[in-house]
PADRENTI-9085 format. One record per atom (N, C-alpha, C, O): x negated, y, z. Coordinates in pm, whole numbers, plus 50000, padded with zeros to 5 digits. Layout:
N
XYZ ...
END
This chain:
236
499184987950000 500005000050000 499145012650000 499485022649936 498035012050072 497145023650074 496595026349935 496515037949892 496215015649864 495715017449728 496785022749635 496495030549544 498045018649657 499145022949571 499445037849586 500065043849497 499025043749697 499295057949718 498705066349605 499325075949560 497525062649559 496895069949449 497735069249321 497705078449239 498475058249307 499315056749188 500605064749198 501015071349103 501255064249315 502575070149330 502565084949366 503455092349324 501565089449442 501585103049493 501605113749384 502375123249396 500805112649278 500845123149174 502225124949112 502645136149085 502945113849089 504275115049028 505265121549125 506195128449083 505075119449254 505955125549353 505675140449369 506585148349397 504425144349351 504045158449363 504455166449240 504645178549249 504585159649126 504965166549003 503755171148924 502615170148970 504015176148804 502955180548715 502305193448767 502995203148801 500985193348772 500265205348817 500135215648704 500125227648729 500045210748578 499975219548462 498885230348475 499125242148451 497715225748515 496575234848523 496535243348649 495585250948669 497555242048735 497565250048858 496675243648964 496605231348975 496005252049041 495155246849149 495995243149270 495655233749343 497105250549293 497955248049408 499395246049362 499825251349260 500135238449440 501555236249409 502335235349540 501855229649638 503525241049540 504385240049657 505125226749656 505565222149550 505255220449773 506035208249782 506505206449926 505945212250019 507535198549942 508095195450075 507395182950127 507665171950078 506505184150225 505735172550271 506605161450328 506305149650309 507685165050399 508545154750457 509295147050349 509485134950360 509715154050243 510405147350133 509435137950059 509815126950018 508195142550042 507185134149975 506905121750058 506845110650004 506745123550190 506485112150278 507645102250274 507445090150269 508865107650278 510045099050276 510105090750148 510365078750152 509845097150034 509875090149905 508785079549897 509005068449849 507595083149945 506475073849940 506735061650030 506435050349992 507305064050147 507605053050238 508735044250185 508765032350214 509655050050108 510705042050047 510105032349945 510525020849935 509115037049871 508405028449776 507705017149850 507795005549811 507015020549959 506305010450036 507275000250098 506994988350099 508415005150150 509414996150210 509924986250107 510094974450137 510164991049986 510634982249878 509574971849844 509894960249819 508304975849844 507204966449818 507154955549923 506994943749890 507284959250050 507184949650159 508334939650156 508124927750177 509534944350130 510714935750137 510914927850008 511174915850013 510794934449891 511094927849763 509844923849686 509824913349622 508794932149692 507584929449617 507134941749540 507954950149504 505824943049514 505274954849448 505904957949312 506064969649277 506264947649235 506824950149102 508164957349111 508524964749019 508904955349219 510204961849234 510054976449276 510914984749244 508974979549346 508744993549385 508375002149266 508385014449275 508044995849154 507705003249032 508905004448938 508795010248829 510034999148980 511285000548906 511965013348955 512655013249057 511755024148882 512215037348927 513715037648954 514155043249054 514495031648864 515945031848881 516365024249007 517245028649080 515725012649031 516055004749150 515715012449277 516515012749371 514545018549281 514145026149400 515095037749425 515415040949539 515535044149318 516505055149333 517825050049391 518425056649475 518265038249347 519505032549400 519335028549546 520245030549627 518175022849581 517925019149720 517865031649808 518405031849919 517225042049757 517145054649831 518535060349854 518855065049963 519375059949750 520755064749761 521515056949867 522295062649943 521275043749873 521945035449973 521485039150114 522305041150204 520165040050133 519615042850265 520085056450317 520535057650431 519975066750232 520415080050273 521935080650286 522465088550364 522635072250210 524085072350214 524655066750343 525805069750378 523875058750416 524355053050542 524735064150639 525805063750700 523865073950653 524155085050745 525345093250695 526135098150776 525475094850564 526605102350509 527925095350538 528925101850572 527935082250525 529145074550551 529515075250700 530685077050736 528515073950786 528785074950929 529325088750966 530245089951048 528765099050905 529245112550930 530675114250880 531475121450941 531005107650769 532365108250715 533365101950811 534445107350833 533005090650868 533885084150966 534075092851090 535155093251148 533005099751131 533085108051252 534065119651237 534485125451337 534435122851115 535355134151092 536815130451119 537665139251126 537095117451133 538485113151144 538675103951265 537715097651311 539915103251317 540205093751424 539995079451377 540145076451258 539665070551469 539355056651434 540495049851359 540255041551272 541735053451391 542885046951328 542925049451176 543545041751101 542265060251132 542255063650989 541035058150915 540905060150795 540145051250986 538915046650923 539135037350803 538405038550705 540105028250806 540335020050686 540675028450563 540255025250452 541445039250584 541775048050472 540545055950426 540355058250306 539715060050522 538475067150488 537585058050402 537035062450301 537445045450444 536605035850370 537135033550229 536355031450136 538445033950214 539035031050085 539115042849990 539045041049869 539275054950045 539595066349959 538605078049962 538625086349872 537765078850063 536805089850069 535815088949954 535345078049920 535485100349893 534525100249782 533155095549827 532445088849752 532775098949952 531465094750004 531385079550015 530385073549976 532425073350070 532405058850086 532565051649952 531985041049932 533365057249860 533525051049728 532205051249650 531855041349585 531485062449658 530165063149593 529195053149657 528385046949588 529285051849788 528425042549861 528685028249816 527735020749790 529965024349806 530315010749764 529935008349619 529474997449583 530125018449535 529765017149393 528265014749377 527855006749294 527465021549457 526015019849450 525605005949496 524665000049442 526315000549597 526024986949643 526274976849531 525504967449514 527344978849455 527644969849343 526534970249238 526164959949182 525994982249212 524884983449117 523644976349169 522924970049092 523394977349298 522244970549357 522414955449352 521454948049330 523634950849372 523894936449366 523544930749229 522964919949219 523904938049125 523634933348989 522144931448966 521734922948888 521324939449035 519864938649018 519214928649113 518264921849076 519724927849237 519024920249339 519524905949357 518724897049384 520824903649342 521354890149364 520744879849267 520384868949310 520594883049136 519924873449047 518504870049093 518064858649079 517794879849148 516434877349198 516464868149320 515624859249334 517444870349408 517584861649526 517864847349482 517264837949534 518774845549387 519124832149338 517924825549269 517714813549282 517154833549196 515964828249128 514954823049230 514394812249213 514734830749337 513764826449438 514254814049512 513464805249546 515554813249538 516114801349602 515864789049514 515464778549564 516094790449384 515884779449290 514434774949290 514154763049290 513504784649290 512084781349289 511674774049418 510914764349414 512194778749531 511844772449659 512434758449668 511794749349721 513644756549618 514274743249620 513554733449530 513534721449557 512964738649422 512254729849328 510924725049383 510264716549324 510534730749499 509274726849560 508104735349520 506964732749559 508374745749440 507294754549396 506744762249516 507494768349591 505444761849534 504824768649647 504864783749629 504714788949518 505054790549740 505084805149737 504224810649850 504574820349917 503054804049869 502184807749980 501674822149968 501444828850069 501524826749844 500984840249825 502084850849827 501794862749829 503334846649827 504454856049832 504804858549978 505464850450043 504354869850029 504574873350169 505664883850185 505764890150290 506494885750082 507574895350093 508604890550195 508764878550216 509284900150257 510264896650359 511414888550300 511944879650367 511804891550176 512904884250114 512584869450104 513414861050140 511404866050055 511034851950042 510934845250178 511294833550192 510454852550279 510394846850414 511804844150467 512034833950531 512754853350440 514144851150479 514674838250416 515304830050482 514394836650287 514914825150213 514304812050263 514994801850273 513014812250293 512364800250347 513004795950478 513244784150502 513284805850565 513914802850693 515344797850674 515784788550742 516074804050580 517444799950554 517514785650504 518384777950544 516574781950416 516534768250364 516104758350472 516634747250480 515164762450554 514684753750662 515784751050764 515914739950816 516594761450793 517654760150893 518944754450835 519924752650908 518954751550705 520134745750643 521244755550614 522364751550582 520944768550624 521974778650600 522374778750453 523524781750420 521434775250365 521714775050222 521864760750171 521464757550059 522424752150253 522594738250215 523544736950097 524594743350094 523174728749999 524004726449881 525164716849910 526014714549825 525184711350033 526244702050068 527484709150121 528524702850141 527384722050143 528524729650196 529614730750090 529404727349974 530794735650132 531924736850041 531604747049932 530814756249954 532234745549815 531994755049704 532284769349749 533264772149818 531424778249707 531604792349743 530854796349867 530634808249891 530434786449947 529714789650071 528374796150041 527974805750107 527674790749940 526354796249908 526474810649857 525604818949886 527524813549781 527704827249732 527834836949848 527284847949844 528554832749952 528714841250070 527374843150141 527074854050189 526574832450146 525264833450210 524324842350129 523534849850186 524414841449997 523584850049912 523984864649932 523124873449940 525284867249940 525754880949967 525224885850101 524814897450114 525234876950201 524734880650334 523244883650329 522774893150393 522494875650254 521054877850240 520774890750164 519804897750192 521624893850067 521494906349993 521624918350087 520804927550082 522654918250173 522844929250267 521724929650371 521314940450414 521234917950412 520124917250506 518864923350446 518104930150515 518664920950318 517504926550247 517574941750245 516584948550275 518734947150210 518904961750209 518694967550348 518054977950364 519234960550448 519114965450585 517654966250629 517264975850696 516854956450591 515454956450635 514634966950561 513654971950616 515004970450439 514344981850375 514614994450455 513725002550478 515874996050498 516255007450583 515505006950716 515045017250765 515384995050775 514744993650905 513254997250901 512705002350999 512604994550788 511184998250775 511065013250754 510275019850821 511845018450660 511775032750628 512255041250745 511645051450777 513345036950810 514025045050911 513145050751020 513115062951037 512415042351096 511595047851204 510255053651158 509735062851220 509695048151049 508355052451007 508385066350943 507465074250963 509445069350867 509515082350799 509495094050897 508685103150880 510365094251001 510305105451096 509035105451180 508525116051216 508505093451211 507265092851288 506105098951210 505345107051264 505985095151082 504915100550999 505095115550979 504125123150979 506345119850963 506625134150950 506225141751075 505675152751066 506505135951193 506125142451319 504615143251333 504085153251381 503905132751292 502435132851297 501885143751207 500955151051243 502465144851088 502035154950990 502255168951047 501375177551040 503445171251104 503785184551156 502895188351274 502425199651283 502655178851364 501815181651480 500365184151440 499685192551500 499895177051340 498525179151292 498375193151233 497365199851255 499395197651158 499345210951098 499465221951205 498935232951188 500165218751313 500325228551422 499075229151510 498885238751585 498245218851503 497005218251582 495845214851489 495355203651487 495435224951413 494455222451307 493115217251357 492365211151281 492805219651485 491535214451537 491535199151538 490475192951535 492745193051542 492835178551541 492525172851403 492025161651391 492845180551299 492715175451163 491275171451133 491015160551082 490335180351165 488935177451140 488445165351218 487715156951165 488855164451346 488425153351429 488975140051379 488255130051373 490265139951343 490875127651294 490275123651159 490005111851135 490075133451071 489495130450940 488075124750955 487715115250886 487295130551045 485925125751066 485925111351120 485125103051076 486825108551215 486885095151274 487325084751170 486735074051160 488365088051093 488875078650993 487855076550882 487635065250838 487215087450836 486205086350730 485035077850775 484525069650699 484595079850900 483485071950954 483835057150960 483005048650929 485075054151000 485495040151007 485575033950868 485215022350849 486045041650770 486125036550632 484745033150579 484555023050512 483775041750609 482405039350563 481845026750629 481235018450562 482035025450761 481475014050834 482115000850792 481464990350798 483375001250750 484064989050708 483914986250559 484284975550511 483364995850487 483204994250343 484504995750267 484684989750161 485405003850321 486705005950256 487835002850352 487605000350471 489065003250299 490235001050384 490334986450429 490274977350347 490474984450561 490734971350620 491824973050726 491914983550790 492654962850746 493754964150842 493304967950983 494004975251053 492104963151025 491704965951164 491104979851183 490544982951288 491234988451079 490785002251098 491695009351198 491275018951264 492935004751208 493895011151299 493905004551435 494975001851491 492725001951489 492614996251622 491965006351715 491255015451671 492215004551843 491735014251940 490215015051943 489655025751969 489535003851915 488075003951920 487465011451802 486395017351814 488165011351687 487615017951569 488075032351555 487305040951513 489305035051588 489865048651573 490615052551701 491835053651698 489905054551812 490575057651939 491335070851938 492385072052001 490825080851865 491515093751860 492845092551784 493855098051826 492815085151673 494045082951597 495035074851679 496235077551678 494535064951752 495405056851838 496065065551945 497265064551969 495265074152009 495795083052114 496805092952055 497845095652116 496485098451939 497365108051873 498705101551838 499765107451860 498655089251785 499885082151749 500745079251870 501965080851867 500115074951978 500855071952101 501535084452157 502655083852208 500855095652148 501425108152199 502615112452113 503615117352165 502495110751982 503615113951893 504815105051924 505955109651926 504555092151950 505635083051985 506285087052117 507495085352135 505485092152208 506045096452337 506945108752320 508005109752381 506495117952236 507235130552218 508375129252117 509405135852130 508185120752017 509155119851908 509505105251881 509285100251771 510045098551980 510425084451960 511475083551850 512515090151858 511235075351746 512175074351632 513395065851668 513625055351607 514165070451766 515365063251811 516535072551802 516465084051845 517625067751745 518825075951730 519345080151866 519305072451962 519845092351874 520405097351999 521835092552021 522385094152130 522445086351915 523805081451927 523845067851994 524915062152013 
END
């Protein structure tokens, strides 16, 4: 994902057209970049490069809060009518149908491959891990009544969308808070950059254990303080 940043970031920033500086919304850029990464983790890197799919997933994730806000405007007794007739909820449901057309065939394809005995040791995406567990636990048993598997596939589809939201949801505001605090305390920027750069040199490039307390104690302390001040937990 770190390497992919070089690929995705220029397109998110837009064309410079010979300009040395460009205005951009850092929180919006971070949110978009993390949505790409979330899609890579859950579905796979090739899906994060499908611009239309990522846009639909983004619409779904951001639409969750819009739908909840729509329900909050009305008494609970009217919620079935809100779900059926509100433009916000109708758009939300329509987008889910579009996502189903793209994702359900992929889920069925992976189920078929796993059932055939094809190894997927190198596929560490969350979707494939879900499917392996479902097959192991007999949730996707072919012995069940007709139509049962379709319901399970639908459930796995919604679970997949939910986990993209779960990855993006807490990390986006946390990263935004880290960015904002760093800009508000510029003396930290130089110290953090020096520590991270030194660790990159000593490791010979990016390695997962760069984010450990022994290698980057200042970054670790900074992250913990941000989590203390800006815990990414809903107030509702």
